[in-house]
All heavy atoms as a GROMACS GRO file, in nm:
protein
  588
    1MET      N    1  -0.843   3.096   5.879
    1MET     CA    2  -0.758   3.063   5.992
    1MET      C    3  -0.832   3.082   6.123
    1MET      O    4  -0.805   3.013   6.219
    1MET     CB    5  -0.632   3.149   5.984
    1MET     CG    6  -0.529   3.114   6.086
    1MET     SD    7  -0.450   2.962   6.043
    1MET     CE    8  -0.329   2.952   6.170
    2ALA      N    9  -0.924   3.177   6.127
    2ALA     CA   10  -0.998   3.201   6.250
    2ALA      C   11  -1.081   3.080   6.288
    2ALA      O   12  -1.095   3.048   6.406
    2ALA     CB   13  -1.085   3.325   6.234
    3ARG      N   14  -1.136   3.013   6.189
    3ARG     CA   15  -1.215   2.895   6.219
    3ARG      C   16  -1.126   2.784   6.275
    3ARG      O   17  -1.166   2.713   6.367
    3ARG     CB   18  -1.286   2.849   6.093
    3ARG     CG   19  -1.390   2.747   6.121
    3ARG     CD   20  -1.484   2.718   6.009
    3ARG     NE   21  -1.436   2.747   5.876
    3ARG     CZ   22  -1.501   2.716   5.767
    3ARG    NH1   23  -1.616   2.654   5.775
    3ARG    NH2   24  -1.454   2.744   5.650
    4TYR      N   25  -1.007   2.770   6.223
    4TYR     CA   26  -0.914   2.668   6.272
    4TYR      C   27  -0.876   2.696   6.417
    4TYR      O   28  -0.879   2.606   6.501
    4TYR     CB   29  -0.788   2.665   6.185
    4TYR     CG   30  -0.677   2.582   6.245
    4TYR    CD1   31  -0.684   2.443   6.243
    4TYR    CD2   32  -0.567   2.641   6.304
    4TYR    CE1   33  -0.585   2.365   6.299
    4TYR    CE2   34  -0.466   2.565   6.359
    4TYR     CZ   35  -0.475   2.427   6.357
    4TYR     OH   36  -0.376   2.351   6.412
    5SER      N   37  -0.842   2.820   6.448
    5SER     CA   38  -0.798   2.851   6.584
    5SER      C   39  -0.912   2.837   6.683
    5SER      O   40  -0.891   2.792   6.797
    5SER     CB   41  -0.738   2.991   6.590
    5SER     OG   42  -0.833   3.088   6.553
    6SER      N   43  -1.034   2.872   6.644
    6SER     CA   44  -1.146   2.853   6.736
    6SER      C   45  -1.174   2.705   6.757
    6SER      O   46  -1.210   2.663   6.867
    6SER     CB   47  -1.271   2.925   6.685
    6SER     OG   48  -1.314   2.869   6.564
    7ARG      N   49  -1.155   2.625   6.653
    7ARG     CA   50  -1.173   2.480   6.666
    7ARG      C   51  -1.067   2.420   6.759
    7ARG      O   52  -1.098   2.335   6.843
    7ARG     CB   53  -1.166   2.416   6.527
    7ARG     CG   54  -1.165   2.266   6.525
    7ARG     CD   55  -1.294   2.210   6.583
    7ARG     NE   56  -1.281   2.069   6.608
    7ARG     CZ   57  -1.356   1.978   6.551
    7ARG    NH1   58  -1.452   2.013   6.471
    7ARG    NH2   59  -1.337   1.851   6.578
    8VAL      N   60  -0.944   2.467   6.748
    8VAL     CA   61  -0.837   2.416   6.835
    8VAL      C   62  -0.865   2.456   6.980
    8VAL      O   63  -0.847   2.374   7.071
    8VAL     CB   64  -0.699   2.468   6.789
    8VAL    CG1   65  -0.592   2.437   6.892
    8VAL    CG2   66  -0.662   2.405   6.656
    9ARG      N   67  -0.912   2.579   7.002
    9ARG     CA   68  -0.946   2.620   7.139
    9ARG      C   69  -1.057   2.533   7.197
    9ARG      O   70  -1.053   2.496   7.315
    9ARG     CB   71  -0.986   2.767   7.140
    9ARG     CG   72  -0.872   2.861   7.122
    9ARG     CD   73  -0.917   3.005   7.145
    9ARG     NE   74  -0.812   3.096   7.110
    9ARG     CZ   75  -0.808   3.168   6.998
    9ARG    NH1   76  -0.907   3.163   6.912
    9ARG    NH2   77  -0.707   3.248   6.972
   10THR      N   78  -1.157   2.500   7.115
   10THR     CA   79  -1.265   2.413   7.160
   10THR      C   80  -1.211   2.274   7.194
   10THR      O   81  -1.249   2.215   7.296
   10THR     CB   82  -1.373   2.402   7.051
   10THR    OG1   83  -1.418   2.533   7.017
   10THR    CG2   84  -1.491   2.319   7.098
   11ASP      N   85  -1.122   2.225   7.110
   11ASP     CA   86  -1.061   2.094   7.136
   11ASP      C   87  -0.979   2.095   7.263
   11ASP      O   88  -0.983   1.999   7.341
   11ASP     CB   89  -0.976   2.050   7.017
   11ASP     CG   90  -1.058   2.007   6.898
   11ASP    OD1   91  -1.178   1.977   6.916
   11ASP    OD2   92  -1.002   2.004   6.787
   12ILE      N   93  -0.904   2.200   7.286
   12ILE     CA   94  -0.821   2.210   7.407
   12ILE      C   95  -0.911   2.208   7.532
   12ILE      O   96  -0.880   2.139   7.629
   12ILE     CB   97  -0.734   2.336   7.403
   12ILE    CG1   98  -0.625   2.322   7.296
   12ILE    CG2   99  -0.669   2.362   7.539
   12ILE    CD1  100  -0.548   2.450   7.268
   13ALA      N  101  -1.021   2.283   7.527
   13ALA     CA  102  -1.113   2.283   7.641
   13ALA      C  103  -1.174   2.145   7.663
   13ALA      O  104  -1.187   2.099   7.777
   13ALA     CB  105  -1.223   2.386   7.618
   14ARG      N  106  -1.207   2.077   7.554
   14ARG     CA  107  -1.264   1.942   7.566
   14ARG      C  108  -1.160   1.845   7.621
   14ARG      O  109  -1.190   1.763   7.708
   14ARG     CB  110  -1.313   1.896   7.429
   14ARG     CG  111  -1.382   1.760   7.431
   14ARG     CD  112  -1.442   1.724   7.296
   14ARG     NE  113  -1.352   1.745   7.184
   14ARG     CZ  114  -1.265   1.655   7.140
   14ARG    NH1  115  -1.253   1.539   7.201
   14ARG    NH2  116  -1.188   1.682   7.036
   15TRP      N  117  -1.036   1.854   7.574
   15TRP     CA  118  -0.930   1.766   7.623
   15TRP      C  119  -0.904   1.789   7.771
   15TRP      O  120  -0.877   1.694   7.845
   15TRP     CB  121  -0.802   1.787   7.544
   15TRP     CG  122  -0.811   1.751   7.399
   15TRP    CD1  123  -0.897   1.663   7.341
   15TRP    CD2  124  -0.731   1.804   7.295
   15TRP    NE1  125  -0.875   1.658   7.205
   15TRP    CE2  126  -0.774   1.743   7.174
   15TRP    CE3  127  -0.628   1.896   7.289
   15TRP    CZ2  128  -0.715   1.771   7.051
   15TRP    CZ3  129  -0.570   1.924   7.167
   15TRP    CH2  130  -0.614   1.862   7.049
   16LEU      N  131  -0.911   1.914   7.812
   16LEU     CA  132  -0.891   1.947   7.954
   16LEU      C  133  -1.003   1.889   8.037
   16LEU      O  134  -0.980   1.834   8.146
   16LEU     CB  135  -0.882   2.099   7.971
   16LEU     CG  136  -0.858   2.151   8.112
   16LEU    CD1  137  -0.724   2.103   8.164
   16LEU    CD2  138  -0.864   2.303   8.113
   17GLN      N  139  -1.125   1.900   7.989
   17GLN     CA  140  -1.241   1.849   8.062
   17GLN      C  141  -1.237   1.697   8.074
   17GLN      O  142  -1.270   1.641   8.178
   17GLN     CB  143  -1.369   1.894   7.993
   17GLN     CG  144  -1.496   1.856   8.066
   17GLN     CD  145  -1.619   1.903   7.991
   17GLN    OE1  146  -1.613   1.937   7.874
   17GLN    NE2  147  -1.732   1.905   8.060
   18VAL      N  148  -1.196   1.631   7.967
   18VAL     CA  149  -1.190   1.485   7.967
   18VAL      C  150  -1.073   1.434   8.050
   18VAL      O  151  -1.076   1.324   8.103
   18VAL     CB  152  -1.182   1.431   7.822
   18VAL    CG1  153  -1.161   1.282   7.816
   18VAL    CG2  154  -1.308   1.468   7.746
   19GLY      N  155  -0.969   1.515   8.063
   19GLY     CA  156  -0.853   1.475   8.141
   19GLY      C  157  -0.736   1.428   8.058
   19GLY      O  158  -0.643   1.368   8.111
   20LEU      N  159  -0.740   1.453   7.928
   20LEU     CA  160  -0.629   1.412   7.842
   20LEU      C  161  -0.505   1.498   7.865
   20LEU      O  162  -0.392   1.452   7.849
   20LEU     CB  163  -0.669   1.419   7.695
   20LEU     CG  164  -0.776   1.320   7.650
   20LEU    CD1  165  -0.818   1.348   7.507
   20LEU    CD2  166  -0.722   1.178   7.662
   21ILE      N  167  -0.526   1.626   7.902
   21ILE     CA  168  -0.415   1.717   7.929
   21ILE      C  169  -0.443   1.789   8.061
   21ILE      O  170  -0.558   1.797   8.106
   21ILE     CB  171  -0.396   1.820   7.816
   21ILE    CG1  172  -0.523   1.900   7.791
   21ILE    CG2  173  -0.351   1.752   7.688
   21ILE    CD1  174  -0.508   2.012   7.689
   22ASP      N  175  -0.336   1.839   8.124
   22ASP     CA  176  -0.355   1.913   8.248
   22ASP      C  177  -0.372   2.062   8.219
   22ASP      O  178  -0.361   2.106   8.104
   22ASP     CB  179  -0.239   1.888   8.344
   22ASP     CG  180  -0.104   1.928   8.285
   22ASP    OD1  181  -0.099   1.953   8.163
   22ASP    OD2  182  -0.006   1.933   8.360
   23ALA      N  183  -0.398   2.142   8.321
   23ALA     CA  184  -0.428   2.284   8.304
   23ALA      C  185  -0.308   2.362   8.249
   23ALA      O  186  -0.325   2.452   8.166
   23ALA     CB  187  -0.472   2.344   8.437
   24SER      N  188  -0.187   2.327   8.292
   24SER     CA  189  -0.070   2.400   8.242
   24SER      C  190  -0.046   2.372   8.094
   24SER      O  191  -0.011   2.462   8.018
   24SER     CB  192   0.054   2.364   8.324
   24SER     OG  193   0.084   2.226   8.310
   25THR      N  194  -0.069   2.249   8.051
   25THR     CA  195  -0.055   2.216   7.909
   25THR      C  196  -0.162   2.286   7.827
   25THR      O  197  -0.134   2.338   7.718
   25THR     CB  198  -0.064   2.063   7.889
   25THR    OG1  199   0.032   1.999   7.971
   25THR    CG2  200  -0.042   2.026   7.744
   26ALA      N  201  -0.285   2.290   7.878
   26ALA     CA  202  -0.394   2.359   7.807
   26ALA      C  203  -0.363   2.507   7.794
   26ALA      O  204  -0.385   2.567   7.688
   26ALA     CB  205  -0.525   2.339   7.882
   27ASP      N  206  -0.309   2.566   7.900
   27ASP     CA  207  -0.272   2.708   7.895
   27ASP      C  208  -0.161   2.732   7.794
   27ASP      O  209  -0.165   2.828   7.716
   27ASP     CB  210  -0.231   2.756   8.034
   27ASP     CG  211  -0.206   2.904   8.037
   27ASP    OD1  212  -0.290   2.980   7.984
   27ASP    OD2  213  -0.101   2.945   8.092
   28ALA      N  214  -0.061   2.645   7.792
   28ALA     CA  215   0.049   2.659   7.697
   28ALA      C  216   0.001   2.643   7.554
   28ALA      O  217   0.041   2.720   7.465
   28ALA     CB  218   0.158   2.557   7.728
   29LEU      N  219  -0.088   2.548   7.530
   29LEU     CA  220  -0.141   2.528   7.394
   29LEU      C  221  -0.226   2.648   7.351
   29LEU      O  222  -0.217   2.692   7.236
   29LEU     CB  223  -0.224   2.400   7.389
   29LEU     CG  224  -0.147   2.269   7.394
   29LEU    CD1  225  -0.243   2.151   7.408
   29LEU    CD2  226  -0.061   2.252   7.270
   30THR      N  227  -0.307   2.700   7.442
   30THR     CA  228  -0.390   2.816   7.409
   30THR      C  229  -0.305   2.938   7.377
   30THR      O  230  -0.332   3.011   7.281
   30THR     CB  231  -0.486   2.847   7.525
   30THR    OG1  232  -0.563   2.730   7.555
   30THR    CG2  233  -0.580   2.960   7.490
   31ARG      N  234  -0.200   2.960   7.455
   31ARG     CA  235  -0.110   3.073   7.427
   31ARG      C  236  -0.040   3.055   7.294
   31ARG      O  237  -0.019   3.151   7.219
   31ARG     CB  238  -0.008   3.089   7.539
   31ARG     CG  239  -0.063   3.162   7.659
   31ARG     CD  240   0.043   3.191   7.764
   31ARG     NE  241   0.062   3.068   7.843
   31ARG     CZ  242   0.176   3.004   7.859
   31ARG    NH1  243   0.286   3.050   7.802
   31ARG    NH2  244   0.183   2.894   7.930
   32ASP      N  245  -0.002   2.932   7.260
   32ASP     CA  246   0.064   2.906   7.132
   32ASP      C  247  -0.031   2.931   7.015
   32ASP      O  248   0.010   2.989   6.914
   32ASP     CB  249   0.115   2.762   7.128
   32ASP     CG  250   0.191   2.734   7.000
   32ASP    OD1  251   0.295   2.801   6.978
   32ASP    OD2  252   0.147   2.647   6.923
   33VAL      N  253  -0.156   2.890   7.028
   33VAL     CA  254  -0.254   2.915   6.922
   33VAL      C  255  -0.274   3.065   6.904
   33VAL      O  256  -0.279   3.116   6.791
   33VAL     CB  257  -0.388   2.844   6.954
   33VAL    CG1  258  -0.499   2.893   6.862
   33VAL    CG2  259  -0.372   2.695   6.942
   34GLU      N  260  -0.287   3.140   7.014
   34GLU     CA  261  -0.305   3.285   7.004
   34GLU      C  262  -0.183   3.354   6.944
   34GLU      O  263  -0.197   3.450   6.869
   34GLU     CB  264  -0.336   3.342   7.142
   34GLU     CG  265  -0.474   3.305   7.192
   34GLU     CD  266  -0.495   3.346   7.336
   34GLU    OE1  267  -0.403   3.404   7.397
   34GLU    OE2  268  -0.606   3.321   7.386
   35ALA      N  269  -0.063   3.306   6.977
   35ALA     CA  270   0.059   3.368   6.926
   35ALA      C  271   0.078   3.344   6.777
   35ALA      O  272   0.131   3.429   6.706
   35ALA     CB  273   0.180   3.315   7.002
   36ASN      N  274   0.034   3.228   6.729
   36ASN     CA  275   0.055   3.194   6.589
   36ASN      C  276  -0.067   3.216   6.501
   36ASN      O  277  -0.067   3.176   6.385
   36ASN     CB  278   0.100   3.047   6.578
   36ASN     CG  279   0.236   3.027   6.639
   36ASN    OD1  280   0.325   3.109   6.623
   36ASN    ND2  281   0.252   2.920   6.714
   37GLU      N  282  -0.169   3.277   6.557
   37GLU     CA  283  -0.290   3.303   6.478
   37GLU      C  284  -0.261   3.411   6.375
   37GLU      O  285  -0.207   3.517   6.405
   37GLU     CB  286  -0.403   3.349   6.570
   37GLU     CG  287  -0.535   3.361   6.503
   37GLU     CD  288  -0.645   3.395   6.602
   37GLU    OE1  289  -0.615   3.435   6.714
   37GLU    OE2  290  -0.761   3.381   6.564
   38ARG      N  291  -0.297   3.383   6.251
   38ARG     CA  292  -0.273   3.478   6.142
   38ARG      C  293  -0.381   3.584   6.144
   38ARG      O  294  -0.498   3.555   6.152
   38ARG     CB  295  -0.271   3.407   6.008
   38ARG     CG  296  -0.149   3.320   5.991
   38ARG     CD  297  -0.149   3.241   5.864
   38ARG     NE  298  -0.194   3.316   5.750
   38ARG     CZ  299  -0.218   3.264   5.633
   38ARG    NH1  300  -0.204   3.136   5.615
   38ARG    NH2  301  -0.259   3.338   5.533
   39LYS      N  302  -0.339   3.707   6.132
   39LYS     CA  303  -0.432   3.818   6.130
   39LYS      C  304  -0.435   3.882   5.991
   39LYS      O  305  -0.466   3.998   5.976
   39LYS     CB  306  -0.392   3.922   6.234
   39LYS     CG  307  -0.372   3.867   6.373
   39LYS     CD  308  -0.479   3.910   6.464
   39LYS     CE  309  -0.450   3.879   6.608
   39LYS     NZ  310  -0.472   3.747   6.650
   40SER      N  311  -0.400   3.807   5.890
   40SER     CA  312  -0.392   3.862   5.755
   40SER      C  313  -0.522   3.837   5.678
   40SER      O  314  -0.616   3.778   5.729
   40SER     CB  315  -0.275   3.799   5.681
   40SER     OG  316  -0.297   3.661   5.666
   41LEU      N  317  -0.523   3.883   5.557
   41LEU     CA  318  -0.639   3.866   5.472
   41LEU      C  319  -0.646   3.723   5.420
   41LEU      O  320  -0.544   3.663   5.387
   41LEU     CB  321  -0.631   3.962   5.353
   41LEU     CG  322  -0.631   4.110   5.385
   41LEU    CD1  323  -0.606   4.190   5.258
   41LEU    CD2  324  -0.763   4.150   5.446
   42SER      N  325  -0.766   3.673   5.410
   42SER     CA  326  -0.784   3.540   5.356
   42SER      C  327  -0.801   3.548   5.204
   42SER      O  328  -0.821   3.655   5.148
   42SER     CB  329  -0.907   3.474   5.418
   42SER     OG  330  -1.024   3.540   5.377
   43PHE      N  331  -0.793   3.435   5.140
   43PHE     CA  332  -0.808   3.429   4.996
   43PHE      C  333  -0.947   3.476   4.954
   43PHE      O  334  -0.963   3.546   4.855
   43PHE     CB  335  -0.783   3.286   4.946
   43PHE     CG  336  -0.802   3.270   4.798
   43PHE    CD1  337  -0.710   3.324   4.709
   43PHE    CD2  338  -0.912   3.203   4.747
   43PHE    CE1  339  -0.726   3.311   4.573
   43PHE    CE2  340  -0.930   3.189   4.611
   43PHE     CZ  341  -0.836   3.242   4.524
   44GLY      N  342  -1.048   3.441   5.032
   44GLY     CA  343  -1.184   3.481   5.001
   44GLY      C  344  -1.204   3.631   5.007
   44GLY      O  345  -1.272   3.690   4.922
   45SER      N  346  -1.144   3.697   5.106
   45SER     CA  347  -1.160   3.842   5.116
   45SER      C  348  -1.084   3.913   5.004
   45SER      O  349  -1.131   4.015   4.951
   45SER     CB  350  -1.114   3.892   5.252
   45SER     OG  351  -0.977   3.864   5.272
   46ILE      N  352  -0.970   3.861   4.965
   46ILE     CA  353  -0.895   3.919   4.853
   46ILE      C  354  -0.974   3.902   4.724
   46ILE      O  355  -0.984   3.994   4.642
   46ILE     CB  356  -0.755   3.855   4.841
   46ILE    CG1  357  -0.669   3.896   4.960
   46ILE    CG2  358  -0.688   3.893   4.710
   46ILE    CD1  359  -0.538   3.824   4.969
   47LEU      N  360  -1.035   3.786   4.706
   47LEU     CA  361  -1.117   3.761   4.589
   47LEU      C  362  -1.239   3.853   4.585
   47LEU      O  363  -1.275   3.905   4.479
   47LEU     CB  364  -1.160   3.614   4.587
   47LEU     CG  365  -1.215   3.558   4.457
   47LEU    CD1  366  -1.107   3.563   4.350
   47LEU    CD2  367  -1.260   3.416   4.478
   48ALA      N  368  -1.300   3.879   4.701
   48ALA     CA  369  -1.414   3.970   4.707
   48ALA      C  370  -1.373   4.113   4.672
   48ALA      O  371  -1.448   4.186   4.604
   48ALA     CB  372  -1.476   3.966   4.845
   49MET      N  373  -1.255   4.156   4.716
   49MET     CA  374  -1.206   4.291   4.682
   49MET      C  375  -1.182   4.304   4.531
   49MET      O  376  -1.217   4.406   4.471
   49MET     CB  377  -1.078   4.321   4.758
   49MET     CG  378  -1.097   4.354   4.903
   49MET     SD  379  -0.942   4.405   4.975
   49MET     CE  380  -0.928   4.283   5.103
   50ILE      N  381  -1.122   4.202   4.472
   50ILE     CA  382  -1.098   4.206   4.328
   50ILE      C  383  -1.230   4.208   4.252
   50ILE      O  384  -1.245   4.281   4.154
   50ILE     CB  385  -1.010   4.086   4.285
   50ILE    CG1  386  -0.868   4.102   4.341
   50ILE    CG2  387  -1.006   4.072   4.134
   50ILE    CD1  388  -0.779   3.982   4.321
   51ALA      N  389  -1.329   4.131   4.300
   51ALA     CA  390  -1.460   4.129   4.235
   51ALA      C  391  -1.526   4.266   4.243
   51ALA      O  392  -1.587   4.313   4.147
   51ALA     CB  393  -1.548   4.023   4.298
   52ALA      N  394  -1.515   4.333   4.358
   52ALA     CA  395  -1.573   4.467   4.373
   52ALA      C  396  -1.505   4.567   4.280
   52ALA      O  397  -1.572   4.652   4.219
   52ALA     CB  398  -1.561   4.512   4.518
   53LEU      N  399  -1.373   4.559   4.268
   53LEU     CA  400  -1.302   4.649   4.177
   53LEU      C  401  -1.342   4.625   4.031
   53LEU      O  402  -1.362   4.720   3.955
   53LEU     CB  403  -1.151   4.631   4.193
   53LEU     CG  404  -1.091   4.688   4.321
   53LEU    CD1  405  -0.945   4.645   4.334
   53LEU    CD2  406  -1.101   4.839   4.319
   54LEU      N  407  -1.353   4.498   3.993
   54LEU     CA  408  -1.393   4.467   3.856
   54LEU      C  409  -1.536   4.510   3.827
   54LEU      O  410  -1.567   4.557   3.718
   54LEU     CB  411  -1.375   4.317   3.829
   54LEU     CG  412  -1.231   4.269   3.818
   54LEU    CD1  413  -1.226   4.117   3.805
   54LEU    CD2  414  -1.160   4.335   3.702
   55PHE      N  415  -1.626   4.496   3.925
   55PHE     CA  416  -1.763   4.541   3.906
   55PHE      C  417  -1.768   4.693   3.890
   55PHE      O  418  -1.840   4.745   3.805
   55PHE     CB  419  -1.850   4.498   4.025
   55PHE     CG  420  -1.993   4.538   4.010
   55PHE    CD1  421  -2.076   4.472   3.922
   55PHE    CD2  422  -2.045   4.643   4.085
   55PHE    CE1  423  -2.208   4.509   3.907
   55PHE    CE2  424  -2.177   4.681   4.071
   55PHE     CZ  425  -2.259   4.614   3.982
   56GLY      N  426  -1.690   4.765   3.971
   56GLY     CA  427  -1.684   4.910   3.956
   56GLY      C  428  -1.630   4.951   3.821
   56GLY      O  429  -1.680   5.045   3.758
   57ALA      N  430  -1.529   4.881   3.773
   57ALA     CA  431  -1.474   4.911   3.641
   57ALA      C  432  -1.577   4.881   3.532
   57ALA      O  433  -1.587   4.957   3.434
   57ALA     CB  434  -1.347   4.828   3.617
   58ALA      N  435  -1.655   4.776   3.549
   58ALA     CA  436  -1.758   4.743   3.450
   58ALA      C  437  -1.864   4.852   3.444
   58ALA      O  438  -1.910   4.888   3.334
   58ALA     CB  439  -1.821   4.608   3.483
   59VAL      N  440  -1.902   4.906   3.559
   59VAL     CA  441  -2.000   5.015   3.560
   59VAL      C  442  -1.944   5.138   3.491
   59VAL      O  443  -2.012   5.203   3.410
   59VAL     CB  444  -2.043   5.046   3.705
   59VAL    CG1  445  -2.122   5.176   3.713
   59VAL    CG2  446  -2.123   4.931   3.764
   60LEU      N  447  -1.819   5.170   3.520
   60LEU     CA  448  -1.756   5.286   3.455
   60LEU      C  449  -1.746   5.267   3.304
   60LEU      O  450  -1.771   5.361   3.226
   60LEU     CB  451  -1.618   5.312   3.514
   60LEU     CG  452  -1.616   5.370   3.656
   60LEU    CD1  453  -1.474   5.377   3.707
   60LEU    CD2  454  -1.682   5.506   3.658
   61ILE      N  455  -1.710   5.150   3.259
   61ILE     CA  456  -1.700   5.123   3.115
   61ILE      C  457  -1.837   5.130   3.049
   61ILE      O  458  -1.851   5.184   2.939
   61ILE     CB  459  -1.633   4.985   3.092
   61ILE    CG1  460  -1.486   4.993   3.129
   61ILE    CG2  461  -1.649   4.940   2.947
   61ILE    CD1  462  -1.416   4.859   3.132
   62PHE      N  463  -1.940   5.080   3.119
   62PHE     CA  464  -2.076   5.086   3.064
   62PHE      C  465  -2.121   5.231   3.048
   62PHE      O  466  -2.178   5.269   2.945
   62PHE     CB  467  -2.172   5.011   3.156
   62PHE     CG  468  -2.314   5.014   3.109
   62PHE    CD1  469  -2.356   4.934   3.005
   62PHE    CD2  470  -2.406   5.099   3.169
   62PHE    CE1  471  -2.488   4.936   2.961
   62PHE    CE2  472  -2.537   5.104   3.126
   62PHE     CZ  473  -2.578   5.022   3.022
   63VAL      N  474  -2.095   5.314   3.148
   63VAL     CA  475  -2.133   5.455   3.141
   63VAL      C  476  -2.054   5.525   3.031
   63VAL      O  477  -2.110   5.604   2.953
   63VAL     CB  478  -2.113   5.524   3.277
   63VAL    CG1  479  -2.127   5.675   3.267
   63VAL    CG2  480  -2.214   5.470   3.379
   64ALA      N  481  -1.925   5.496   3.021
   64ALA     CA  482  -1.843   5.560   2.918
   64ALA      C  483  -1.887   5.520   2.778
   64ALA      O  484  -1.885   5.603   2.686
   64ALA     CB  485  -1.697   5.524   2.940
   65ALA      N  486  -1.927   5.396   2.761
   65ALA     CA  487  -1.969   5.350   2.628
   65ALA      C  488  -2.102   5.412   2.587
   65ALA      O  489  -2.128   5.429   2.468
   65ALA     CB  490  -1.980   5.198   2.627
   66ASN      N  491  -2.185   5.446   2.681
   66ASN     CA  492  -2.317   5.501   2.651
   66ASN      C  493  -2.328   5.649   2.688
   66ASN      O  494  -2.439   5.699   2.710
   66ASN     CB  495  -2.425   5.420   2.725
   66ASN     CG  496  -2.429   5.278   2.678
   66ASN    OD1  497  -2.447   5.253   2.561
   66ASN    ND2  498  -2.410   5.185   2.770
   67TRP      N  499  -2.217   5.717   2.695
   67TRP     CA  500  -2.216   5.856   2.740
   67TRP      C  501  -2.302   5.948   2.651
   67TRP      O  502  -2.374   6.034   2.701
   67TRP     CB  503  -2.073   5.907   2.746
   67TRP     CG  504  -2.060   6.043   2.807
   67TRP    CD1  505  -2.030   6.158   2.743
   67TRP    CD2  506  -2.077   6.076   2.944
   67TRP    NE1  507  -2.027   6.263   2.832
   67TRP    CE2  508  -2.056   6.214   2.957
   67TRP    CE3  509  -2.108   6.003   3.060
   67TRP    CZ2  510  -2.065   6.281   3.078
   67TRP    CZ3  511  -2.116   6.070   3.180
   67TRP    CH2  512  -2.095   6.207   3.188
   68GLN      N  513  -2.297   5.928   2.523
   68GLN     CA  514  -2.374   6.012   2.432
   68GLN      C  515  -2.525   5.987   2.442
   68GLN      O  516  -2.605   6.075   2.414
   68GLN     CB  517  -2.327   5.991   2.287
   68GLN     CG  518  -2.184   6.034   2.263
   68GLN     CD  519  -2.161   6.183   2.292
   68GLN    OE1  520  -2.248   6.265   2.262
   68GLN    NE2  521  -2.048   6.213   2.351
   69ALA      N  522  -2.564   5.868   2.479
   69ALA     CA  523  -2.706   5.833   2.489
   69ALA      C  524  -2.768   5.880   2.620
   69ALA      O  525  -2.890   5.885   2.633
   69ALA     CB  526  -2.724   5.684   2.474
   70ILE      N  527  -2.687   5.917   2.717
   70ILE     CA  528  -2.739   5.961   2.846
   70ILE      C  529  -2.785   6.106   2.831
   70ILE      O  530  -2.713   6.190   2.776
   70ILE     CB  531  -2.628   5.951   2.955
   70ILE    CG1  532  -2.585   5.805   2.970
   70ILE    CG2  533  -2.677   6.006   3.087
   70ILE    CD1  534  -2.467   5.786   3.062
   71PRO      N  535  -2.905   6.137   2.879
   71PRO     CA  536  -2.953   6.276   2.870
   71PRO      C  537  -2.860   6.373   2.944
   71PRO      O  538  -2.794   6.335   3.041
   71PRO     CB  539  -3.090   6.271   2.938
   71PRO     CG  540  -3.130   6.128   2.938
   71PRO     CD  541  -3.005   6.048   2.938
   72ARG      N  542  -2.858   6.497   2.900
   72ARG     CA  543  -2.766   6.596   2.955
   72ARG      C  544  -2.790   6.617   3.106
   72ARG      O  545  -2.694   6.629   3.182
   72ARG     CB  546  -2.784   6.728   2.880
   72ARG     CG  547  -2.690   6.836   2.929
   72ARG     CD  548  -2.695   6.953   2.841
   72ARG     NE  549  -2.620   6.914   2.720
   72ARG     CZ  550  -2.545   6.997   2.651
   72ARG    NH1  551  -2.540   7.122   2.686
   72ARG    NH2  552  -2.480   6.956   2.545
   73LEU      N  553  -2.914   6.621   3.150
   73LEU     CA  554  -2.944   6.641   3.292
   73LEU      C  555  -2.892   6.524   3.376
   73LEU      O  556  -2.840   6.545   3.486
   73LEU     CB  557  -3.096   6.657   3.312
   73LEU     CG  558  -3.141   6.694   3.451
   73LEU    CD1  559  -3.077   6.826   3.495
   73LEU    CD2  560  -3.292   6.703   3.457
   74ALA      N  561  -2.900   6.405   3.325
   74ALA     CA  562  -2.847   6.288   3.397
   74ALA      C  563  -2.695   6.291   3.403
   74ALA      O  564  -2.635   6.247   3.502
   74ALA     CB  565  -2.894   6.158   3.330
   75ARG      N  566  -2.632   6.343   3.299
   75ARG     CA  567  -2.485   6.354   3.300
   75ARG      C  568  -2.438   6.451   3.407
   75ARG      O  569  -2.335   6.429   3.471
   75ARG     CB  570  -2.434   6.401   3.165
   75ARG     CG  571  -2.432   6.293   3.063
   75ARG     CD  572  -2.358   6.341   2.940
   75ARG     NE  573  -2.454   6.347   2.830
   75ARG     CZ  574  -2.434   6.406   2.716
   75ARG    NH1  575  -2.320   6.470   2.694
   75ARG    NH2  576  -2.523   6.405   2.622
   76VAL      N  577  -2.513   6.559   3.428
   76VAL     CA  578  -2.477   6.656   3.530
   76VAL      C  579  -2.488   6.596   3.668
   76VAL      O  580  -2.404   6.618   3.755
   76VAL     CB  581  -2.565   6.784   3.516
   76VAL    CG1  582  -2.543   6.877   3.633
   76VAL    CG2  583  -2.538   6.853   3.386
   77ALA      N  584  -2.594   6.515   3.686
   77ALA     CA  585  -2.614   6.452   3.816
   77ALA      C  586  -2.506   6.350   3.840
   77ALA      O  587  -2.456   6.332   3.948
   77ALA     CB  588  -2.750   6.386   3.821
   0.00000   0.00000   0.00000
């Protein structure tokens, strides 16, 4: 969503420069974009968190499966 809102802000500035909209309309559009900008997590960040959790679980399962093969000094560490 951040990329969309930055693109809209760029478009608003370009429209103002070209003369398609006046300054008050540009200000109103910019305020509307800022008010409706989502500050939540994106799908990609949620997917990355799930991947990190699954990787951590895989490491724990690997260590648990090979616990007897790990030397005693390494287990203490």
